[in-house]
C-alpha positions in Angstrom: 117.1 83.3 109.5 116.4 87.0 109.9 117.1 90.3 108.1 120.7 91.2 108.8 122.0 87.6 109.0 124.7 86.5 106.6 124.7 83.4 104.5 127.4 81.8 102.3 126.0 80.6 98.9 127.8 78.1 96.8 126.7 78.2 93.2 126.8 74.8 91.4 125.1 75.4 88.0 123.2 78.0 85.9 119.9 77.4 84.2 119.0 79.9 81.5 116.1 77.9 80.1 113.6 77.3 82.9 112.0 79.6 85.5 112.8 78.9 89.1 109.4 77.2 89.7 110.5 74.5 87.2 114.2 74.4 88.1 113.4 73.8 91.8 110.2 71.8 91.1 109.6 68.1 91.6 111.2 67.1 88.2 114.4 68.4 86.6 114.5 68.9 82.8 118.3 68.7 82.9 121.0 66.5 84.3 123.0 67.4 87.4 126.0 65.6 85.9 128.5 67.3 83.6 130.1 65.7 80.6 132.5 63.8 82.8 129.6 62.2 84.6 130.4 64.1 87.8 128.3 66.5 89.8 128.9 70.1 88.8 131.6 71.7 91.0 131.0 75.0 92.8 132.1 77.8 90.4 131.4 80.6 92.8 130.9 81.0 96.6 130.3 84.4 98.2 128.8 85.6 101.5 125.6 87.6 101.3 123.7 89.7 103.8 119.9 89.3 104.0 118.3 92.7 103.4 114.7 91.6 102.9 112.4 88.7 102.8 109.3 87.7 100.8 106.3 86.0 102.3 105.7 82.9 100.2 102.2 81.7 99.6 101.6 78.6 97.6 98.0 79.1 96.5 97.5 76.3 93.9 99.8 73.8 95.6 101.2 72.7 92.2 104.1 74.0 90.1 103.1 75.3 86.7 105.6 75.4 83.9 106.4 78.9 82.5 105.2 80.4 85.8 106.9 83.6 86.9 106.1 83.3 90.6 108.8 82.7 93.2 109.1 79.4 95.0 109.8 78.6 98.6 113.4 78.9 99.9 114.4 80.9 96.8 117.2 83.5 97.3 117.7 86.4 94.9 121.2 87.9 94.5 122.5 90.7 92.3 123.8 89.4 89.0 126.9 91.6 89.1 127.8 90.1 92.5 128.8 86.8 90.7 132.3 87.6 89.4 133.2 84.0 88.4 132.3 82.6 85.0 129.6 79.9 84.7 130.4 78.8 81.2 131.4 75.3 82.3 128.4 75.0 84.6 125.4 75.8 82.4 122.9 72.9 82.7 120.3 74.3 80.3 120.0 77.3 77.9 117.3 78.6 75.6 115.8 81.8 74.1 114.9 84.6 76.5 111.3 84.3 77.8 109.2 86.2 80.3 109.8 83.6 82.9 113.6 83.6 82.6 114.4 87.2 81.6 113.3 90.4 83.2 114.6 94.0 83.6 113.5 97.2 85.3 112.9 100.6 83.9 111.6 103.7 85.7 107.8 103.9 85.9 106.1 105.8 83.1 109.0 105.3 80.6 107.6 102.3 78.7 106.7 104.4 75.6 110.2 106.1 75.5 111.9 102.7 75.9 109.9 101.1 73.1 110.8 104.0 70.7 114.5 103.7 71.6 114.5 99.9 71.4 112.9 100.1 68.0 116.1 101.8 66.7 118.2 98.8 67.7 119.1 96.5 64.8 116.9 93.3 64.6 114.8 94.5 67.4 111.8 93.0 65.7 113.0 89.5 66.7 112.3 90.3 70.3 108.9 91.0 71.8 108.9 92.9 75.1 106.0 92.9 77.5 105.8 95.7 80.1 104.2 95.0 83.4 104.1 98.1 85.6 101.4 96.7 87.9 98.8 99.1 86.6 101.0 102.2 87.0 100.4 103.6 83.5 96.6 103.2 83.9 96.6 104.7 87.3 98.8 107.6 86.2 96.4 108.3 83.3 93.4 108.3 85.6 95.2 110.6 88.1 96.1 113.0 85.3 92.5 113.0 84.1 91.3 113.6 87.7 93.8 116.4 88.1 92.5 118.1 84.9 88.9 117.6 86.2 89.9 119.1 89.5 91.4 122.2 87.8 88.3 122.6 85.8 86.0 122.3 88.8 88.3 124.7 90.7 88.1 127.2 87.9 84.3 126.9 87.6 84.0 127.3 91.4 86.2 130.4 91.3 84.1 131.9 88.6 80.9 131.1 90.5 82.3 132.7 93.6 83.2 135.9 91.7 79.7 136.1 90.1 78.1 135.7 93.5 80.4 138.4 95.0 79.5 140.8 92.1 75.8 140.2 92.6 76.2 140.9 96.4 78.1 144.1 95.7 75.5 145.2 93.2 72.5 144.6 95.4 74.1 145.5 98.8 76.3 148.5 97.7 75.7 149.9 94.3 71.9 149.9 94.4 71.9 151.4 97.9 73.0 154.9 96.9 69.8 156.5 97.8 69.8 154.8 101.2 73.4 156.1 101.8 72.3 159.6 100.8 69.4 159.5 103.3 71.6 158.3 106.1 74.1 161.1 105.4 71.3 163.7 105.2 70.1 162.5 108.7 73.5 163.3 110.1 75.2 159.9 110.1 79.0 160.0 109.9 81.1 158.4 107.2 82.2 155.5 109.5 78.6 154.9 110.5 77.6 154.8 106.9 80.4 152.4 106.1 79.3 150.0 109.0 75.7 150.3 108.0 76.4 149.5 104.3 79.1 146.9 104.7 78.4 145.2 108.1 75.4 143.1 107.1 76.9 142.0 103.8 80.2 141.1 105.5 78.5 139.0 108.1 76.4 137.3 105.4 79.5 136.5 103.3 81.5 135.2 106.3 78.7 132.9 107.5 78.1 131.6 103.9 81.9 131.0 103.3 82.3 129.2 106.6 79.3 126.9 106.0 80.5 126.2 102.4 84.0 125.4 103.6 82.8 123.1 106.3 80.4 121.3 103.9 83.1 121.0 101.2 85.7 119.7 103.8 83.2 117.1 105.0 82.3 115.8 101.6 86.0 115.6 100.6 86.8 113.7 103.8 84.0 111.2 103.1 85.2 110.6 99.6 88.8 110.1 100.7 87.7 107.6 103.4 85.8 105.6 100.7 88.8 105.6 98.4 91.2 104.6 101.2 89.1 101.5 101.9 89.8 100.4 98.3 93.5 100.9 98.6 95.7 97.8 98.2 98.1 96.8 101.0 101.0 94.4 101.1 102.7 92.6 103.9 105.9 94.2 105.4 106.4 91.4 107.9 109.7 90.3 106.3 110.8 93.6 104.8 113.4 96.2 105.9 110.5 98.6 105.7 108.7 96.6 108.5 106.6 98.9 110.5 108.1 99.8 113.8 106.8 102.0 116.7 109.0 104.8 115.3 107.5 104.5 111.8 104.0 104.2 113.3 104.5 107.5 115.2 105.8 109.2 112.0 102.6 108.1 110.2 100.5 109.4 113.0 102.4 112.7 112.9 101.8 113.0 109.2 98.1 112.4 109.6 98.0 115.0 112.4 99.8 117.5 110.2 97.5 116.8 107.2 94.5 117.2 109.5 95.8 120.6 110.8 96.5 121.7 107.2 92.9 120.8 106.3 91.5 122.8 109.2 93.8 125.8 108.3 92.6 125.8 104.7 89.0 125.6 105.9 89.6 128.8 107.9 91.8 130.7 105.5 89.5 130.4 102.5 86.3 131.9 104.2 88.4 134.6 105.9 90.2 135.5 102.6 86.9 135.8 100.7 85.4 137.9 103.5 88.4 140.3 103.6 88.3 140.6 99.8 84.6 141.4 99.8 85.0 143.9 102.6 87.9 145.7 100.8 85.9 146.0 97.5 82.9 147.2 99.5 84.9 149.8 101.3 86.3 151.1 98.0 82.8 151.3 96.5 81.3 153.0 99.6 84.1 155.5 99.7 83.4 156.4 96.1 79.7 157.0 97.0 80.6 159.0 100.1 82.7 161.4 98.0 79.7 162.1 95.7 77.3 165.0 96.3 74.1 164.2 98.1 71.8 165.5 95.4 73.6 163.3 92.8 73.0 160.2 95.1 69.4 161.2 95.7 68.7 161.8 92.0 70.4 158.5 90.9 68.0 155.9 89.6 68.3 152.4 91.1 67.4 150.7 87.8 
């Protein structure tokens, strides 16, 4: 059988007491005969389309009572698809347990559900266990990582600003006397601007590019290490089975992500350099508008 095939399922009985691993195990804990001593008749028969398959792996080789795992040749259908009543075909019934009763809620809403469920009358008689496959823990770790990333980003931004201020102070503000000497020797304003700003702009550009390349490389290595720890699951029998089209889409996403990384690595150093140059031009223009005697008489310290 394959995905897309249709199968007609006759339903003979309903078991609300045992998990599927026990119901379809080697021994039955109930009788297949009704009160008349006859086999239970079919109470519902519908045709279903196969939309997905599970890859069954029997690790232990034995069936364990209360187990919640699926068994081989098990078919899952929507509960609401069964319109007929099974009241005369119930072979076993019992209280709700983790192996016989389950429901789904959106990820991350377990706390909200518990608060709302506590308002229900006699909710204390029922204990609910939430299994989100580690989603809550992972989400908490991701939130903590995001906060840490914001803090590191803020600290890095402050460090960059401090370095830029120091560069402006030593390369521009403390060079007033040098600027006055160049002007006294007949240098034009544009020549003074290039002399004052050119060296610092080149220094900032090279430093920003090297820092961006180094940061990108370290980030890439960390991501590769994390990707090796990533869990994978088989899609051999799923509607999400990887096809050549899906593979090409994944490759395209990786290429786009790589291009975005390269673009960011170029935009950041260029932006920092442009910012420094603009501030430097503003400071130099202010000094160029000052009198030579004031610049020559200004103390460096």
